[in-house]
C-alpha positions as CSV (number, residue, x, y, z in Angstrom):
1,M,9.0,6.0,16.3
2,V,8.1,9.6,17.0
3,A,11.3,10.8,15.3
4,A,10.6,8.5,12.3
5,P,9.9,10.4,9.0
6,P,6.5,10.1,7.3
7,P,6.2,7.1,4.9
8,P,7.0,8.0,1.3
9,L,4.2,8.2,-1.3
10,S,5.7,5.2,-3.1
11,L,5.1,3.1,0.0
12,S,1.5,4.2,0.3
13,L,0.9,3.7,-3.5
14,G,2.5,0.2,-3.1
15,S,0.0,-0.7,-0.3
16,C,-2.9,0.5,-2.4
17,L,-1.8,-1.5,-5.4
18,R,-1.3,-4.6,-3.2
19,V,-4.8,-4.2,-1.8
20,L,-6.3,-3.7,-5.3
21,G,-4.4,-6.7,-6.6
22,G,-5.8,-8.8,-3.8
23,V,-9.4,-7.7,-4.6
24,V,-8.9,-8.4,-8.3
25,Q,-7.6,-11.9,-7.5
26,L,-10.6,-12.5,-5.1
27,G,-13.0,-11.2,-7.8
28,E,-11.6,-13.7,-10.4
């Protein structure tokens, strides 16, 4: 795990979008 490269920005953005999507669904 120590030698694993840092997560790409796309993965981080995907996580943010997924969280935002969940919040929007809960809001509706």
